[in-house]
VEXLUM-869617 format. One record per atom (N, C-alpha, C, O, CB): z, y, x; residue number from 1; atom name; residue in one letter. Coordinates in steps of 0.02 Angstrom, whole numbers, always signed. Last residue first. Glycine has a CB too. Example, Ala and Ser with C-alpha at 12.3 -4.5 7.8 and 13.67 -1.06 7.14 Angstrom:
% VEXLUM-869617
SITE, +354, -112, +642, 2, N, S
SITE, +357, -53, +684, 2, CA, S
SITE, +394, +2, +645, 2, C, S
SITE, +402, +57, +670, 2, O, S
SITE, +286, -30, +704, 2, CB, S
SITE, +390, -284, +660, 1, N, A
SITE, +390, -225, +615, 1, CA, A
SITE, +390, -165, +660, 1, C, A
SITE, +423, -166, +712, 1, O, A
SITE, +452, -224, +565, 1, CB, A
% end
This chain:
% VEXLUM-869617
SITE, -1992, -383, +2323, 99, N, L
SITE, -2043, -366, +2279, 99, CA, L
SITE, -2017, -335, +2201, 99, C, L
SITE, -2058, -318, +2159, 99, O, L
SITE, -2084, -434, +2273, 99, CB, L
SITE, -1918, -417, +2407, 98, N, G
SITE, -1948, -357, +2418, 98, CA, G
SITE, -2003, -350, +2361, 98, C, G
SITE, -2051, -311, +2364, 98, O, G
SITE, -1975, -352, +2490, 98, CB, G
SITE, -1818, -537, +2395, 97, N, R
SITE, -1888, -550, +2424, 97, CA, R
SITE, -1929, -489, +2434, 97, C, R
SITE, -1978, -499, +2469, 97, O, R
SITE, -1927, -594, +2379, 97, CB, R
SITE, -1727, -480, +2348, 96, N, R
SITE, -1706, -504, +2403, 96, CA, R
SITE, -1781, -504, +2449, 96, C, R
SITE, -1795, -483, +2505, 96, O, R
SITE, -1668, -578, +2390, 96, CB, R
SITE, -1763, -448, +2210, 95, N, L
SITE, -1751, -402, +2235, 95, CA, L
SITE, -1744, -431, +2313, 95, C, L
SITE, -1763, -385, +2349, 95, O, L
SITE, -1697, -369, +2198, 95, CB, L
SITE, -1797, -573, +2164, 94, N, L
SITE, -1851, -535, +2177, 94, CA, L
SITE, -1849, -480, +2224, 94, C, L
SITE, -1893, -461, +2263, 94, O, L
SITE, -1871, -512, +2122, 94, CB, L
SITE, -1642, -629, +2147, 93, N, R
SITE, -1703, -666, +2190, 93, CA, R
SITE, -1766, -622, +2220, 93, C, R
SITE, -1785, -627, +2278, 93, O, R
SITE, -1738, -720, +2139, 93, CB, R
SITE, -1618, -539, +2054, 92, N, K
SITE, -1598, -515, +2140, 92, CA, K
SITE, -1630, -566, +2161, 92, C, K
SITE, -1660, -548, +2212, 92, O, K
SITE, -1511, -511, +2175, 92, CB, K
SITE, -1714, -579, +1948, 91, N, K
SITE, -1718, -506, +1973, 91, CA, K
SITE, -1673, -497, +2047, 91, C, K
SITE, -1690, -456, +2090, 91, O, K
SITE, -1685, -452, +1909, 91, CB, K
SITE, -1644, -692, +1921, 90, N, R
SITE, -1705, -683, +1944, 90, CA, R
SITE, -1721, -617, +1974, 90, C, R
SITE, -1744, -615, +2031, 90, O, R
SITE, -1744, -696, +1896, 90, CB, R
SITE, -1486, -681, +1887, 89, N, S
SITE, -1519, -693, +1939, 89, CA, S
SITE, -1603, -685, +1979, 89, C, S
SITE, -1618, -676, +2038, 89, O, S
SITE, -1503, -739, +1932, 89, CB, S
SITE, -1493, -502, +1798, 88, N, S
SITE, -1493, -573, +1819, 88, CA, S
SITE, -1521, -612, +1870, 88, C, S
SITE, -1572, -592, +1899, 88, O, S
SITE, -1510, -600, +1779, 88, CB, S
SITE, -1359, -412, +1825, 87, N, S
SITE, -1420, -409, +1802, 87, CA, S
SITE, -1439, -490, +1835, 87, C, S
SITE, -1410, -524, +1878, 87, O, S
SITE, -1467, -335, +1830, 87, CB, S
SITE, -1233, -355, +1860, 86, N, L
SITE, -1255, -383, +1784, 86, CA, L
SITE, -1322, -414, +1769, 86, C, L
SITE, -1339, -437, +1715, 86, O, L
SITE, -1253, -326, +1736, 86, CB, L
SITE, -1229, -273, +1961, 85, N, G
SITE, -1211, -351, +1972, 85, CA, G
SITE, -1205, -369, +1898, 85, C, G
SITE, -1157, -406, +1886, 85, O, G
SITE, -1136, -369, +2020, 85, CB, G
SITE, -1202, -118, +1914, 84, N, I
SITE, -1235, -128, +1967, 84, CA, I
SITE, -1194, -227, +1965, 84, C, I
SITE, -1133, -234, +1969, 84, O, I
SITE, -1214, -55, +2041, 84, CB, I
SITE, -1260, -51, +1749, 83, N, I
SITE, -1195, -69, +1788, 83, CA, I
SITE, -1211, -144, +1849, 83, C, I
SITE, -1225, -201, +1833, 83, O, I
SITE, -1128, -92, +1716, 83, CB, I
SITE, -1337, +92, +1703, 82, N, K
SITE, -1350, +22, +1747, 82, CA, K
SITE, -1282, +15, +1749, 82, C, K
SITE, -1245, +64, +1751, 82, O, K
SITE, -1394, +21, +1827, 82, CB, K
SITE, -1403, +176, +1579, 81, N, V
SITE, -1321, +156, +1616, 81, CA, V
SITE, -1322, +123, +1653, 81, C, V
SITE, -1275, +92, +1629, 81, O, V
SITE, -1268, +126, +1587, 81, CB, V
SITE, -1494, +200, +1490, 80, N, K
SITE, -1492, +252, +1556, 80, CA, K
SITE, -1436, +225, +1615, 80, C, K
SITE, -1428, +244, +1673, 80, O, K
SITE, -1464, +337, +1526, 80, CB, K
SITE, -1504, +109, +1385, 79, N, S
SITE, -1552, +142, +1439, 79, CA, S
SITE, -1558, +176, +1515, 79, C, S
SITE, -1596, +179, +1563, 79, O, S
SITE, -1570, +181, +1412, 79, CB, S
SITE, -1390, +120, +1335, 78, N, Y
SITE, -1417, +30, +1377, 78, CA, Y
SITE, -1485, +61, +1417, 78, C, Y
SITE, -1509, +39, +1469, 78, O, Y
SITE, -1453, -57, +1298, 78, CB, Y
SITE, -1335, +224, +1287, 77, N, L
SITE, -1330, +186, +1339, 77, CA, L
SITE, -1351, +138, +1367, 77, C, L
SITE, -1331, +115, +1420, 77, O, L
SITE, -1300, +177, +1343, 77, CB, L
SITE, -1462, +265, +1210, 76, N, Y
SITE, -1460, +299, +1254, 76, CA, Y
SITE, -1419, +271, +1315, 76, C, Y
SITE, -1438, +277, +1373, 76, O, Y
SITE, -1442, +354, +1229, 76, CB, Y
SITE, -1421, +143, +1126, 75, N, E
SITE, -1485, +164, +1143, 75, CA, E
SITE, -1499, +184, +1201, 75, C, E
SITE, -1532, +154, +1243, 75, O, E
SITE, -1505, +205, +1110, 75, CB, E
SITE, -1284, +226, +1078, 74, N, L
SITE, -1307, +157, +1104, 74, CA, L
SITE, -1375, +136, +1157, 74, C, L
SITE, -1371, +117, +1216, 74, O, L
SITE, -1319, +123, +1042, 74, CB, L
SITE, -1346, +326, +1033, 73, N, L
SITE, -1278, +322, +1058, 73, CA, L
SITE, -1288, +265, +1115, 73, C, L
SITE, -1297, +266, +1175, 73, O, L
SITE, -1220, +302, +995, 73, CB, L
SITE, -1412, +293, +900, 72, N, S
SITE, -1445, +326, +965, 72, CA, S
SITE, -1408, +330, +1016, 72, C, S
SITE, -1445, +339, +1065, 72, O, S
SITE, -1465, +391, +959, 72, CB, S
SITE, -1308, +204, +839, 71, N, A
SITE, -1375, +161, +862, 71, CA, A
SITE, -1390, +235, +922, 71, C, A
SITE, -1378, +226, +981, 71, O, A
SITE, -1454, +139, +778, 71, CB, A
SITE, -1214, +334, +792, 70, N, A
SITE, -1192, +261, +842, 70, CA, A
SITE, -1253, +220, +883, 70, C, A
SITE, -1250, +206, +942, 70, O, A
SITE, -1159, +195, +786, 70, CB, A
SITE, -1321, +409, +726, 69, N, F
SITE, -1311, +437, +764, 69, CA, F
SITE, -1254, +373, +825, 69, C, F
SITE, -1259, +372, +886, 69, O, F
SITE, -1288, +507, +727, 69, CB, F
SITE, -1348, +310, +626, 68, N, F
SITE, -1389, +295, +666, 68, CA, F
SITE, -1379, +356, +740, 68, C, F
SITE, -1413, +352, +791, 68, O, F
SITE, -1459, +294, +621, 68, CB, F
SITE, -1209, +291, +564, 67, N, G
SITE, -1245, +247, +600, 67, CA, G
SITE, -1316, +256, +633, 67, C, G
SITE, -1339, +209, +666, 67, O, G
SITE, -1249, +201, +563, 67, CB, G
SITE, -1207, +431, +541, 66, N, I
SITE, -1162, +387, +554, 66, CA, I
SITE, -1176, +323, +608, 66, C, I
SITE, -1161, +314, +667, 66, O, I
SITE, -1148, +365, +491, 66, CB, I
SITE, -1299, +426, +429, 65, N, G
SITE, -1306, +499, +473, 65, CA, G
SITE, -1241, +446, +536, 65, C, G
SITE, -1274, +439, +587, 65, O, G
SITE, -1265, +607, +413, 65, CB, G
SITE, -1252, +334, +343, 64, N, A
SITE, -1315, +311, +349, 64, CA, A
SITE, -1331, +370, +436, 64, C, A
SITE, -1365, +353, +485, 64, O, A
SITE, -1371, +329, +257, 64, CB, A
SITE, -1112, +403, +307, 63, N, G
SITE, -1131, +334, +340, 63, CA, G
SITE, -1180, +325, +356, 63, C, G
SITE, -1172, +293, +408, 63, O, G
SITE, -1125, +284, +312, 63, CB, G
SITE, -1181, +519, +235, 62, N, L
SITE, -1137, +532, +294, 62, CA, L
SITE, -1126, +460, +344, 62, C, L
SITE, -1130, +461, +406, 62, O, L
SITE, -1061, +560, +261, 62, CB, L
SITE, -1231, +465, +119, 61, N, L
SITE, -1283, +493, +164, 61, CA, L
SITE, -1248, +508, +240, 61, C, L
SITE, -1280, +508, +292, 61, O, L
SITE, -1314, +567, +128, 61, CB, L
SITE, -1149, +388, +55, 60, N, I
SITE, -1208, +360, +103, 60, CA, I
SITE, -1233, +387, +162, 60, C, I
SITE, -1248, +367, +218, 60, O, I
SITE, -1264, +356, +72, 60, CB, I
SITE, -1065, +505, +23, 59, N, S
SITE, -1041, +450, +84, 59, CA, S
SITE, -1075, +410, +87, 59, C, S
SITE, -1052, +367, +125, 59, O, S
SITE, -983, +415, +84, 59, CB, S
SITE, -1130, +569, -41, 58, N, F
SITE, -1124, +614, +0, 58, CA, F
SITE, -1105, +566, +68, 58, C, F
SITE, -1117, +574, +127, 58, O, F
SITE, -1073, +669, -26, 58, CB, F
SITE, -1133, +502, -150, 57, N, V
SITE, -1185, +484, -128, 57, CA, V
SITE, -1187, +535, -60, 57, C, V
SITE, -1239, +541, -28, 57, O, V
SITE, -1240, +486, -185, 57, CB, V
SITE, -986, +488, -196, 56, N, F
SITE, -1024, +443, -165, 56, CA, F
SITE, -1107, +429, -147, 56, C, F
SITE, -1136, +376, -136, 56, O, F
SITE, -1006, +404, -195, 56, CB, F
SITE, -983, +623, -247, 55, N, A
SITE, -936, +622, -175, 55, CA, A
SITE, -962, +525, -154, 55, C, A
SITE, -954, +505, -96, 55, O, A
SITE, -814, +640, -198, 55, CB, A
SITE, -1080, +746, -280, 54, N, D
SITE, -1067, +670, -304, 54, CA, D
SITE, -1043, +653, -247, 54, C, D
SITE, -1074, +665, -195, 54, O, D
SITE, -1129, +621, -330, 54, CB, D
SITE, -1091, +900, -321, 53, N, G
SITE, -1109, +844, -304, 53, CA, G
SITE, -1074, +791, -310, 53, C, G
SITE, -1030, +793, -353, 53, O, G
SITE, -1124, +846, -256, 53, CB, G
SITE, -962, +1047, -292, 52, N, R
SITE, -1015, +1000, -317, 52, CA, R
SITE, -1044, +939, -303, 52, C, R
SITE, -1012, +915, -256, 52, O, R
SITE, -1055, +1024, -317, 52, CB, R
SITE, -890, +1103, -209, 51, N, N
SITE, -866, +1108, -261, 51, CA, N
SITE, -949, +1093, -318, 51, C, N
SITE, -973, +1124, -365, 51, O, N
SITE, -820, +1187, -258, 51, CB, N
SITE, -892, +1074, -58, 50, N, L
SITE, -937, +1112, -100, 50, CA, L
SITE, -913, +1143, -162, 50, C, L
SITE, -914, +1204, -169, 50, O, L
SITE, -988, +1074, -116, 50, CB, L
SITE, -759, +1016, -46, 49, N, A
SITE, -763, +1106, -31, 49, CA, A
SITE, -822, +1125, -52, 49, C, A
SITE, -826, +1185, -68, 49, O, A
SITE, -759, +1135, +49, 49, CB, A
SITE, -745, +919, -129, 48, N, L
SITE, -718, +945, -160, 48, CA, L
SITE, -736, +1020, -118, 48, C, L
SITE, -730, +1073, -148, 48, O, L
SITE, -654, +912, -172, 48, CB, L
SITE, -868, +841, -63, 47, N, E
SITE, -881, +850, -135, 47, CA, E
SITE, -804, +920, -153, 47, C, E
SITE, -819, +967, -190, 47, O, E
SITE, -873, +750, -186, 47, CB, E
SITE, -812, +826, +50, 46, N, L
SITE, -885, +864, +45, 46, CA, L
SITE, -875, +894, -20, 46, C, L
SITE, -873, +955, -32, 46, O, L
SITE, -958, +813, +46, 46, CB, L
SITE, -692, +732, +42, 45, N, N
SITE, -694, +814, +49, 45, CA, N
SITE, -757, +843, +64, 45, C, N
SITE, -753, +894, +99, 45, O, N
SITE, -648, +839, +103, 45, CB, N
SITE, -757, +626, -17, 44, N, L
SITE, -716, +653, -56, 44, CA, L
SITE, -718, +719, -31, 44, C, L
SITE, -739, +764, -67, 44, O, L
SITE, -653, +621, -59, 44, CB, L
SITE, -844, +605, +118, 43, N, G
SITE, -872, +629, +56, 43, CA, G
SITE, -848, +647, -4, 43, C, G
SITE, -883, +675, -46, 43, O, G
SITE, -905, +598, +41, 43, CB, G
SITE, -742, +552, +199, 42, N, L
SITE, -800, +626, +218, 42, CA, L
SITE, -823, +648, +144, 42, C, L
SITE, -818, +705, +121, 42, O, L
SITE, -889, +600, +273, 42, CB, L
SITE, -704, +478, +127, 41, N, A
SITE, -654, +505, +128, 41, CA, A
SITE, -676, +577, +145, 41, C, A
SITE, -655, +631, +126, 41, O, A
SITE, -610, +472, +169, 41, CB, A
SITE, -815, +377, +147, 40, N, A
SITE, -778, +385, +57, 40, CA, A
SITE, -742, +453, +82, 40, C, A
SITE, -758, +496, +41, 40, O, A
SITE, -703, +305, +18, 40, CB, A
SITE, -815, +363, +261, 39, N, P
SITE, -871, +409, +237, 39, CA, P
SITE, -843, +432, +177, 39, C, P
SITE, -844, +490, +156, 39, O, P
SITE, -944, +376, +225, 39, CB, P
SITE, -686, +277, +289, 38, N, V
SITE, -697, +368, +321, 38, CA, V
SITE, -762, +388, +281, 38, C, V
SITE, -757, +448, +266, 38, O, V
SITE, -717, +379, +427, 38, CB, V
SITE, -618, +166, +261, 37, N, G
SITE, -659, +217, +203, 37, CA, G
SITE, -682, +294, +241, 37, C, G
SITE, -690, +350, +216, 37, O, G
SITE, -594, +239, +127, 37, CB, G
SITE, -586, +92, +368, 36, N, I
SITE, -652, +75, +343, 36, CA, I
SITE, -663, +133, +289, 36, C, I
SITE, -722, +145, +274, 36, O, I
SITE, -655, -4, +312, 36, CB, I
SITE, -455, +159, +422, 35, N, L
SITE, -517, +132, +454, 35, CA, L
SITE, -605, +117, +432, 35, C, L
SITE, -659, +125, +461, 35, O, L
SITE, -493, +75, +467, 35, CB, L
SITE, -392, +175, +298, 34, N, S
SITE, -382, +232, +362, 34, CA, S
SITE, -450, +218, +389, 34, C, S
SITE, -497, +258, +382, 34, O, S
SITE, -310, +218, +427, 34, CB, S
SITE, -387, +51, +247, 33, N, R
SITE, -415, +105, +208, 33, CA, R
SITE, -442, +149, +267, 33, C, R
SITE, -501, +156, +282, 33, O, R
SITE, -360, +145, +156, 33, CB, R
SITE, -328, -79, +274, 32, N, V
SITE, -366, -41, +343, 32, CA, V
SITE, -428, +10, +315, 32, C, V
SITE, -485, +17, +337, 32, O, V
SITE, -408, -110, +401, 32, CB, V
SITE, -242, -103, +158, 31, N, N
SITE, -206, -91, +228, 31, CA, N
SITE, -255, -62, +280, 31, C, N
SITE, -233, -26, +326, 31, O, N
SITE, -176, -161, +259, 31, CB, N
SITE, -318, -126, +77, 30, N, K
SITE, -299, -56, +47, 30, CA, K
SITE, -272, -51, +144, 30, C, K
SITE, -285, -5, +182, 30, O, K
SITE, -222, -49, -42, 30, CB, K
SITE, -400, -233, +30, 29, N, L
SITE, -429, -179, +88, 29, CA, L
SITE, -390, -91, +100, 29, C, L
SITE, -410, -35, +116, 29, O, L
SITE, -518, -165, +60, 29, CB, L
SITE, -404, -221, -144, 28, N, Y
SITE, -397, -242, -102, 28, CA, Y
SITE, -444, -197, -25, 28, C, Y
SITE, -490, -157, -23, 28, O, Y
SITE, -409, -307, -128, 28, CB, Y
SITE, -376, -124, -261, 27, N, E
SITE, -315, -145, -207, 27, CA, E
SITE, -354, -181, -135, 27, C, E
SITE, -333, -167, -79, 27, O, E
SITE, -253, -213, -249, 27, CB, E
SITE, -517, -29, -307, 26, N, T
SITE, -473, -57, -313, 26, CA, T
SITE, -421, -95, -256, 26, C, T
SITE, -440, -86, -198, 26, O, T
SITE, -498, -86, -351, 26, CB, T
SITE, -567, +99, -265, 25, N, Y
SITE, -563, +96, -331, 25, CA, Y
SITE, -525, +17, -357, 25, C, Y
SITE, -508, +7, -415, 25, O, Y
SITE, -640, +109, -358, 25, CB, Y
SITE, -563, +114, -139, 24, N, Y
SITE, -530, +182, -175, 24, CA, Y
SITE, -525, +156, -243, 24, C, Y
SITE, -486, +183, -282, 24, O, Y
SITE, -578, +258, -171, 24, CB, Y
SITE, -560, +15, -78, 23, N, P
SITE, -507, +35, -46, 23, CA, P
SITE, -493, +74, -123, 23, C, P
SITE, -442, +72, -157, 23, O, P
SITE, -517, +78, +36, 23, CB, P
SITE, -721, +30, -85, 22, N, I
SITE, -675, -51, -104, 22, CA, I
SITE, -599, -17, -128, 22, C, I
SITE, -580, -22, -187, 22, O, I
SITE, -660, -119, -11, 22, CB, I
SITE, -788, +113, -9, 21, N, W
SITE, -754, +125, -85, 21, CA, W
SITE, -719, +84, -116, 21, C, W
SITE, -689, +97, -168, 21, O, W
SITE, -794, +134, -132, 21, CB, W
SITE, -844, +61, +96, 20, N, A
SITE, -790, +114, +111, 20, CA, A
SITE, -752, +131, +50, 20, C, A
SITE, -696, +157, +51, 20, O, A
SITE, -821, +179, +140, 20, CB, A
SITE, -943, -21, +84, 19, N, I
SITE, -876, -59, +77, 19, CA, I
SITE, -826, -14, +75, 19, C, I
SITE, -770, -32, +57, 19, O, I
SITE, -861, -106, +131, 19, CB, I
SITE, -1050, +87, +71, 18, N, F
SITE, -1045, +54, -5, 18, CA, F
SITE, -955, +1, +7, 18, C, F
SITE, -916, -11, -40, 18, O, F
SITE, -1142, -17, -25, 18, CB, F
SITE, -1049, +117, +199, 17, N, S
SITE, -1027, +171, +152, 17, CA, S
SITE, -994, +127, +66, 17, C, S
SITE, -946, +134, +28, 17, O, S
SITE, -1111, +229, +139, 17, CB, S
SITE, -1097, +16, +250, 16, N, W
SITE, -1011, -1, +281, 16, CA, W
SITE, -987, +89, +223, 16, C, W
SITE, -930, +110, +213, 16, O, W
SITE, -996, +8, +426, 16, CB, W
SITE, -1203, -13, +229, 15, N, I
SITE, -1173, -36, +185, 15, CA, I
SITE, -1106, -27, +249, 15, C, I
SITE, -1080, -72, +282, 15, O, I
SITE, -1205, -111, +147, 15, CB, I
SITE, -1260, +129, +301, 14, N, I
SITE, -1270, +121, +206, 14, CA, I
SITE, -1224, +86, +181, 14, C, I
SITE, -1193, +107, +132, 14, O, I
SITE, -1335, +81, +175, 14, CB, I
SITE, -1240, +77, +430, 13, N, G
SITE, -1210, +131, +409, 13, CA, G
SITE, -1211, +127, +331, 13, C, G
SITE, -1157, +122, +303, 13, O, G
SITE, -1241, +190, +440, 13, CB, G
SITE, -1351, -27, +436, 12, N, W
SITE, -1274, -50, +446, 12, CA, W
SITE, -1191, +15, +420, 12, C, W
SITE, -1132, +6, +405, 12, O, W
SITE, -1277, -65, +546, 12, CB, W
SITE, -1454, +57, +417, 11, N, F
SITE, -1434, +31, +373, 11, CA, F
SITE, -1361, -8, +378, 11, C, F
SITE, -1323, -17, +331, 11, O, F
SITE, -1486, -1, +357, 11, CB, F
SITE, -1422, +151, +539, 10, N, V
SITE, -1458, +152, +480, 10, CA, V
SITE, -1429, +113, +412, 10, C, V
SITE, -1392, +136, +368, 10, O, V
SITE, -1523, +126, +499, 10, CB, V
SITE, -1442, +32, +614, 9, N, G
SITE, -1400, +79, +629, 9, CA, G
SITE, -1390, +124, +539, 9, C, G
SITE, -1347, +114, +496, 9, O, G
SITE, -1441, +127, +702, 9, CB, G
SITE, -1574, -33, +592, 8, N, K
SITE, -1534, -66, +610, 8, CA, K
SITE, -1454, -27, +595, 8, C, K
SITE, -1412, -59, +564, 8, O, K
SITE, -1557, -82, +678, 8, CB, K
SITE, -1638, +91, +651, 7, N, K
SITE, -1661, +88, +588, 7, CA, K
SITE, -1588, +11, +561, 7, C, K
SITE, -1560, +18, +507, 7, O, K
SITE, -1768, +67, +591, 7, CB, K
SITE, -1598, +79, +809, 6, N, Q
SITE, -1594, +149, +739, 6, CA, Q
SITE, -1592, +154, +667, 6, C, Q
SITE, -1565, +195, +630, 6, O, Q
SITE, -1647, +189, +737, 6, CB, Q
SITE, -1683, -11, +827, 5, N, R
SITE, -1578, -23, +831, 5, CA, R
SITE, -1589, +44, +791, 5, C, R
SITE, -1585, +42, +729, 5, O, R
SITE, -1510, -18, +935, 5, CB, R
SITE, -1803, -8, +810, 4, N, S
SITE, -1761, -35, +765, 4, CA, S
SITE, -1705, -37, +767, 4, C, S
SITE, -1670, -59, +721, 4, O, S
SITE, -1769, -80, +756, 4, CB, S
SITE, -1822, +180, +838, 3, N, S
SITE, -1828, +139, +852, 3, CA, S
SITE, -1794, +81, +818, 3, C, S
SITE, -1745, +103, +787, 3, O, S
SITE, -1823, +150, +898, 3, CB, S
SITE, -1919, +303, +730, 2, N, I
SITE, -1871, +283, +745, 2, CA, I
SITE, -1873, +201, +792, 2, C, I
SITE, -1921, +164, +781, 2, O, I
SITE, -1839, +290, +682, 2, CB, I
SITE, -2009, +453, +833, 1, N, M
SITE, -1992, +396, +812, 1, CA, M
SITE, -1946, +362, +806, 1, C, M
SITE, -1909, +363, +854, 1, O, M
SITE, -2010, +372, +827, 1, CB, M
% end
């Protein structure tokens, strides 16, 4: 089952993939091309390696996969990793009472 955080990760990954093509077609965002253009570069490399397909479609699929993976990783870290001292004051009071 896909959680809402994972759906948001896929959505933002697709948006990132669309934005990644801006430096390749225009002169905008040229300075941050290596950071923003990761899905586009991976899509281009995959098209060259397979010798078939469309780099734009590959970049959208890769961006969605990267977004899903990042959202899954964040969800796992939020559920499993607990940082002591950052809990709310209400929880602290209940723990002091023994509840």
